[in-house]
Backbone as CSV, one residue per row, in Angstrom:
resi,resn,N_x,N_y,N_z,CA_x,CA_y,CA_z,C_x,C_y,C_z
1,MET,28.594,40.816,254.773,28.722,40.417,253.395,29.305,39.011,253.269
2,ALA,30.289,38.678,254.070,30.905,37.357,253.954,29.874,36.264,254.174
3,GLY,28.935,36.486,255.085,27.895,35.492,255.339,27.013,35.278,254.125
4,ILE,26.733,36.342,253.394,25.899,36.220,252.205,26.641,35.416,251.147
5,THR,27.901,35.709,250.966,28.684,34.973,249.985,28.807,33.522,250.395
6,LEU,29.132,33.269,251.620,29.276,31.908,252.112,27.962,31.167,251.980
7,GLY,26.888,31.799,252.376,25.577,31.176,252.293,25.183,30.826,250.870
8,SER,25.580,31.655,249.919,25.188,31.397,248.534,25.980,30.257,247.917
9,THR,27.093,29.859,248.529,27.888,28.769,247.984,27.668,27.466,248.736
10,MET,26.876,27.494,249.766,26.663,26.290,250.572,26.016,25.165,249.769
11,ASN,25.229,25.478,248.762,24.570,24.460,247.970,25.464,23.908,246.868
12,MET,26.665,24.429,246.739,27.578,23.965,245.697,28.426,22.833,246.242
13,SER,28.481,21.733,245.497,29.311,20.612,245.919,30.765,20.909,245.570
14,ALA,31.660,20.150,246.173,33.078,20.310,245.851,33.321,20.022,244.378
15,LYS,32.565,19.074,243.815,32.718,18.729,242.406,32.364,19.912,241.504
16,SER,31.384,20.718,241.900,30.961,21.840,241.055,32.051,22.893,240.914
17,TYR,32.943,22.986,241.872,34.022,23.966,241.784,34.991,23.651,240.659
18,ALA,35.026,22.390,240.222,35.935,22.010,239.143,35.598,22.716,237.843
19,SER,34.342,23.146,237.677,33.951,23.789,236.423,34.177,25.292,236.438
20,ILE,34.632,25.854,237.538,34.880,27.289,237.633,36.301,27.580,237.179
21,ILE,36.417,28.470,236.219,37.743,28.828,235.715,38.381,29.797,236.697
22,GLY,39.570,29.452,237.176,40.283,30.299,238.123,41.069,31.390,237.424
23,ALA,41.544,32.324,238.201,42.275,33.466,237.654,43.535,33.043,236.908
24,ASN,44.114,31.910,237.272,45.353,31.460,236.631,45.110,30.422,235.542
25,ASP,43.865,30.040,235.343,43.546,29.054,234.318,43.333,29.740,232.978
26,LYS,43.847,29.110,231.927,43.616,29.638,230.591,42.221,29.232,230.124
27,VAL,41.589,30.116,229.394,40.314,29.808,228.766,40.641,29.067,227.473
28,ARG,40.185,27.831,227.387,40.479,26.977,226.231,39.438,27.216,225.147
29,VAL,39.912,27.672,223.991,39.024,28.071,222.903,39.205,27.137,221.713
30,GLY,38.077,26.648,221.200,38.085,25.820,220.007,37.680,26.631,218.793
31,ILE,38.218,26.262,217.661,37.863,26.887,216.382,36.860,25.954,215.718
32,LEU,35.645,26.417,215.510,34.624,25.604,214.849,34.453,26.136,213.430
33,GLY,35.145,25.478,212.501,35.167,25.908,211.109,36.404,26.743,210.837
34,PHE,37.368,26.181,210.128,38.587,26.927,209.820,38.417,27.600,208.457
35,SER,37.898,28.817,208.475,37.592,29.561,207.248,38.716,30.530,206.894
36,ASN,38.619,31.099,205.715,39.574,32.140,205.323,39.446,33.353,206.233
37,ARG,38.219,33.687,206.654,38.034,34.814,207.572,38.767,34.538,208.887
38,PHE,38.682,33.302,209.371,39.407,32.986,210.606,40.905,33.140,210.375
39,ARG,41.397,32.543,209.314,42.839,32.560,209.032,43.381,33.980,208.883
40,ASN,42.657,34.824,208.170,43.174,36.147,207.818,42.779,37.267,208.766
41,SER,41.794,37.040,209.622,41.324,38.127,210.470,41.132,37.684,211.922
42,LEU,40.173,36.814,212.137,39.825,36.432,213.509,40.995,35.804,214.260
43,GLY,41.647,34.842,213.620,42.734,34.121,214.293,43.894,35.014,214.671
44,LYS,44.305,35.868,213.751,45.424,36.768,214.033,45.079,37.742,215.155
45,SER,43.864,38.268,215.123,43.425,39.182,216.192,43.378,38.459,217.527
46,PHE,42.856,37.245,217.507,42.756,36.461,218.730,44.145,36.214,219.318
47,LEU,45.057,35.748,218.481,46.408,35.437,218.976,47.122,36.680,219.503
48,LYS,46.842,37.829,218.917,47.485,39.068,219.354,47.202,39.351,220.835
49,TYR,45.989,39.010,221.291,45.587,39.322,222.658,45.468,38.099,223.566
50,ALA,45.697,36.924,223.038,45.466,35.692,223.799,46.267,35.638,225.099
51,LYS,47.530,35.982,225.046,48.369,35.883,226.241,47.889,36.850,227.320
52,ASP,47.667,38.097,226.941,47.222,39.096,227.923,45.844,38.781,228.482
53,MET,44.997,38.171,227.682,43.629,37.877,228.098,43.490,36.465,228.668
54,ASN,44.600,35.707,228.704,44.628,34.369,229.290,43.758,33.367,228.530
55,PHE,43.808,33.448,227.214,43.104,32.528,226.332,44.120,31.671,225.603
56,GLU,43.675,30.502,225.134,44.515,29.695,224.262,43.643,28.946,223.260
57,LEU,44.077,28.949,222.018,43.455,28.082,221.022,44.013,26.694,221.267
58,PHE,43.150,25.685,221.325,43.686,24.355,221.582,43.177,23.301,220.610
59,THR,42.167,23.630,219.812,41.668,22.647,218.858,41.006,23.341,217.678
60,VAL,41.065,22.675,216.539,40.387,23.165,215.336,39.467,22.052,214.851
61,CYS,38.209,22.413,214.628,37.198,21.467,214.199,36.690,21.857,212.822
62,ASP,36.746,20.921,211.899,36.182,21.151,210.581,35.870,19.790,209.974
63,ILE,34.735,19.678,209.301,34.380,18.382,208.714,35.250,18.053,207.501
64,TRP,35.881,19.065,206.934,36.743,18.871,205.774,38.184,18.696,206.248
65,ASN,38.774,17.537,205.969,40.133,17.260,206.454,41.143,18.278,205.924
66,ARG,40.920,18.783,204.719,41.835,19.808,204.177,41.865,21.030,205.095
67,ARG,40.700,21.465,205.549,40.637,22.639,206.436,41.242,22.332,207.808
68,ARG,41.039,21.136,208.318,41.681,20.776,209.597,43.197,20.829,209.457
69,ASP,43.698,20.257,208.356,45.149,20.272,208.112,45.656,21.706,207.966
70,GLU,44.912,22.539,207.234,45.295,23.945,207.078,45.292,24.656,208.437
71,GLY,44.317,24.327,209.276,44.240,24.923,210.612,45.443,24.559,211.461
72,GLN,45.837,23.297,211.415,47.027,22.880,212.158,48.269,23.583,211.632
73,ALA,48.411,23.654,210.317,49.585,24.304,209.718,49.601,25.794,210.051
74,TRP,48.443,26.443,209.974,48.352,27.864,210.310,48.762,28.093,211.762
75,TYR,48.271,27.282,212.660,48.592,27.455,214.079,50.094,27.256,214.313
76,LYS,50.661,26.246,213.696,52.105,26.006,213.854,52.903,27.186,213.298
77,GLU,52.474,27.715,212.159,53.155,28.864,211.555,53.062,30.103,212.452
78,GLN,51.926,30.314,213.058,51.710,31.495,213.895,52.376,31.397,215.257
79,THR,52.398,30.182,215.837,52.843,30.038,217.230,54.028,29.118,217.430
80,GLY,54.307,28.268,216.463,55.346,27.258,216.642,54.852,26.043,217.401
81,GLY,53.594,26.082,217.832,53.033,24.987,218.624,52.121,24.095,217.807
82,SER,51.515,23.156,218.516,50.590,22.246,217.860,49.190,22.437,218.442
83,ILE,48.205,21.969,217.703,46.815,22.138,218.082,46.082,20.832,217.787
84,LEU,45.130,20.488,218.630,44.318,19.294,218.415,43.364,19.515,217.252
85,THR,42.748,18.439,216.782,41.724,18.556,215.750,40.497,17.751,216.163
86,ALA,39.386,18.097,215.557,38.140,17.349,215.709,37.480,17.298,214.340
87,ARG,36.949,16.133,213.987,36.324,15.961,212.675,34.909,16.510,212.614
88,ASN,34.291,16.647,213.773,32.908,17.130,213.815,32.652,17.715,215.202
89,SER,31.495,18.317,215.363,31.222,18.989,216.636,31.094,18.008,217.802
90,ASP,30.654,16.791,217.555,30.609,15.806,218.646,32.007,15.579,219.219
91,GLU,32.986,15.430,218.339,34.375,15.275,218.808,34.856,16.538,219.510
92,LEU,34.449,17.691,218.996,34.840,18.957,219.620,34.311,19.032,221.051
93,TRP,33.040,18.711,221.253,32.463,18.804,222.610,33.131,17.824,223.563
94,GLU,33.578,16.674,223.067,34.316,15.718,223.907,35.638,16.311,224.399
95,GLN,36.197,17.257,223.662,37.458,17.897,224.056,37.239,18.993,225.106
96,LYS,36.010,19.325,225.415,35.632,20.248,226.494,36.204,21.665,226.361
97,PRO,35.939,22.344,225.246,36.376,23.751,225.178,35.552,24.602,226.138
98,ASP,36.147,25.688,226.610,35.410,26.658,227.433,34.616,27.603,226.537
99,ALA,35.142,27.828,225.334,34.529,28.759,224.386,34.872,28.299,222.979
100,VAL,34.096,28.777,222.006,34.397,28.486,220.611,34.271,29.761,219.791
101,ILE,35.043,29.793,218.721,34.901,30.805,217.687,34.268,30.087,216.511
102,ILE,33.065,30.504,216.146,32.340,29.851,215.055,32.587,30.617,213.767
103,SER,33.195,29.928,212.819,33.510,30.549,211.539,33.197,29.561,210.417
104,THR,32.000,29.004,210.505,31.503,28.049,209.520,30.718,28.795,208.439
105,ALA,30.042,28.052,207.585,29.196,28.669,206.554,28.075,29.464,207.225
106,ASP,27.671,30.562,206.598,26.681,31.469,207.182,25.421,30.755,207.666
107,PHE,24.902,29.813,206.890,23.642,29.176,207.255,23.769,28.301,208.507
108,GLN,24.982,28.031,208.949,25.207,27.183,210.123,25.411,27.975,211.415
109,HIS,25.613,29.274,211.337,26.007,30.059,212.505,25.055,29.902,213.692
110,ALA,23.783,30.129,213.505,22.834,30.072,214.629,22.725,28.661,215.184
111,LEU,22.687,27.672,214.304,22.545,26.289,214.767,23.783,25.841,215.533
112,HIS,24.973,26.213,215.042,26.202,25.886,215.780,26.266,26.640,217.103
113,THR,25.758,27.864,217.122,25.730,28.627,218.369,24.885,27.909,219.411
114,ALA,23.697,27.477,219.017,22.817,26.748,219.947,23.493,25.478,220.443
115,GLU,24.113,24.760,219.542,24.811,23.523,219.904,25.955,23.817,220.882
116,ALA,26.690,24.880,220.615,27.847,25.219,221.448,27.436,25.617,222.869
117,VAL,26.431,26.464,223.001,26.041,26.878,224.352,25.458,25.704,225.125
118,ARG,24.758,24.822,224.440,24.229,23.626,225.117,25.335,22.660,225.505
119,ALA,26.485,22.766,224.835,27.654,21.962,225.196,28.471,22.642,226.291
120,GLY,28.015,23.809,226.758,28.678,24.500,227.861,29.681,25.558,227.457
121,CYS,29.670,25.977,226.200,30.662,26.934,225.705,30.091,28.344,225.599
122,ASP,30.953,29.324,225.860,30.672,30.689,225.444,31.024,30.750,223.960
123,VAL,30.468,31.744,223.244,30.578,31.743,221.788,30.929,33.118,221.236
124,TYR,31.856,33.131,220.287,32.032,34.259,219.374,31.637,33.710,218.018
125,VAL,30.680,34.342,217.374,30.198,33.864,216.080,30.253,34.993,215.069
126,GLU,30.683,34.646,213.857,30.709,35.628,212.778,29.293,36.053,212.424
127,LYS,29.180,37.185,211.785,27.912,37.584,211.209,27.820,36.954,209.829
128,PRO,26.673,36.731,209.277,25.383,36.958,209.909,25.118,35.897,210.964
129,PHE,24.451,36.306,212.020,24.136,35.372,213.095,23.177,34.283,212.623
130,ALA,22.184,34.660,211.849,21.203,33.691,211.362,20.680,34.138,210.004
131,GLU,20.231,33.175,209.224,19.639,33.492,207.931,18.119,33.490,207.974
132,THR,17.545,32.900,209.026,16.086,32.891,209.178,15.731,33.242,210.622
133,MET,14.536,33.730,210.812,14.073,34.031,212.174,13.928,32.748,212.987
134,ASP,13.550,31.648,212.350,13.448,30.374,213.080,14.804,29.981,213.657
135,ASP,15.866,30.113,212.844,17.216,29.784,213.332,17.634,30.742,214.448
136,ALA,17.349,32.015,214.282,17.704,33.005,215.306,16.971,32.698,216.613
137,ASN,15.694,32.383,216.532,14.922,32.068,217.739,15.372,30.766,218.379
138,PHE,15.784,29.808,217.573,16.315,28.546,218.088,17.573,28.805,218.927
139,ALA,18.467,29.627,218.405,19.701,29.965,219.129,19.393,30.835,220.350
140,LEU,18.461,31.753,220.219,18.078,32.603,221.350,17.537,31.767,222.494
141,LYS,16.714,30.791,222.184,16.167,29.894,223.221,17.310,29.159,223.940
142,ALA,18.268,28.656,223.172,19.412,27.953,223.771,20.224,28.898,224.650
143,ALA,20.396,30.122,224.197,21.158,31.109,224.975,20.460,31.392,226.303
144,LYS,19.149,31.566,226.268,18.406,31.839,227.496,18.427,30.646,228.446
145,GLU,18.369,29.441,227.894,18.394,28.229,228.717,19.738,28.033,229.412
146,THR,20.809,28.437,228.780,22.152,28.144,229.286,22.838,29.320,229.952
147,ASN,22.377,30.533,229.670,22.990,31.741,230.232,24.467,31.877,229.853
148,LYS,24.812,31.427,228.662,26.185,31.541,228.174,26.371,32.860,227.427
149,VAL,27.614,33.276,227.318,27.950,34.520,226.623,28.027,34.254,225.129
150,ILE,27.353,35.099,224.352,27.406,35.013,222.893,27.723,36.404,222.368
151,GLN,28.728,36.475,221.510,29.055,37.736,220.847,29.011,37.499,219.349
152,VAL,28.310,38.385,218.642,28.239,38.303,217.190,29.187,39.348,216.624
153,GLY,30.089,38.920,215.768,31.086,39.821,215.208,30.600,40.552,213.979
154,SER,31.243,41.638,213.705,30.965,42.408,212.486,32.275,43.011,212.007
155,GLN,33.214,42.146,211.689,34.575,42.583,211.365,34.621,43.585,210.234
156,ARG,33.876,43.365,209.180,34.010,44.223,208.015,33.535,45.641,208.264
157,ARG,32.671,45.845,209.214,32.119,47.175,209.462,33.184,48.158,209.954
158,SER,34.266,47.638,210.489,35.273,48.532,211.038,36.554,48.568,210.201
159,GLY,36.521,47.943,209.028,37.693,47.936,208.169,37.964,49.301,207.550
160,THR,39.225,49.579,207.256,39.598,50.877,206.687,38.924,51.116,205.346
161,ASN,38.705,50.048,204.568,38.056,50.226,203.278,36.615,50.714,203.440
162,TYR,35.920,50.291,204.480,34.552,50.746,204.725,34.532,52.203,205.191
163,HIS,35.511,52.568,205.980,35.609,53.971,206.402,35.921,54.868,205.202
164,ALA,36.790,54.393,204.305,37.109,55.164,203.106,35.876,55.314,202.212
165,ALA,35.095,54.251,202.071,33.868,54.335,201.269,32.884,55.312,201.894
166,TYR,32.746,55.260,203.208,31.859,56.189,203.912,32.306,57.640,203.673
167,ASP,33.602,57.887,203.825,34.123,59.240,203.618,33.886,59.708,202.180
168,TYR,34.060,58.803,201.219,33.849,59.150,199.813,32.387,59.518,199.570
169,ILE,31.479,58.727,200.098,30.047,59.009,199.925,29.692,60.343,200.570
170,LYS,30.213,60.600,201.754,29.926,61.852,202.456,30.535,63.065,201.750
171,SER,31.546,62.868,200.916,32.210,63.984,200.232,31.390,64.540,199.064
172,ASN,30.274,63.873,198.761,29.394,64.264,197.652,30.062,64.135,196.280
173,LYS,31.081,63.329,196.181,31.744,63.079,194.904,31.107,61.901,194.168
174,THR,30.124,61.288,194.762,29.477,60.116,194.172,28.587,60.533,193.022
175,PRO,28.655,59.820,191.906,27.765,60.167,190.792,26.294,60.015,191.197
176,THR,25.448,60.911,190.732,24.041,60.883,191.113,23.170,60.214,190.076
177,GLY,23.673,59.880,188.940,22.876,59.324,187.873,22.366,60.417,186.932
178,ASN,22.398,61.669,187.384,21.978,62.802,186.567,23.174,63.464,185.882
179,ASP,24.369,62.950,186.207,25.586,63.541,185.617,25.683,63.147,184.141
180,SER,26.137,64.082,183.316,26.277,63.776,181.889,27.722,63.534,181.564
């Protein structure tokens, strides 16, 4: 077995090893779009597990300076630390995140996903993933070309309010329209 492993790495240059995240390296995650959903749900959940999972938020990217400022203030409030900013995705890619959390406007999700994986990032993206099949196929093509990890979230589906609504509907207490 050792020969197979050794043989499979013989074509890798010493420089290529620099891009491999080691067990002790933190995964650097950028926030692409500082939305209310990120502030109230995604960010808090992420920070809860970041230390155990060896992740760190290190930059917030938003084209609106108000949202960048809010992102910095939110991060300082949550962690006591500071976070970098980027005015646009070009600046974000220059900062070399390992992964991004995309929480921009719905119509941008698939296009930002394609851009992110082509920039070398793994992606967590809010739902909806895409608003058109063309956008979905564009992102799918980028995903296949890059072999990056993409996860599409569905936060609201697991909220207690949705479970309560489901239970209420199943209880047959819902008006049928035939009630007088």
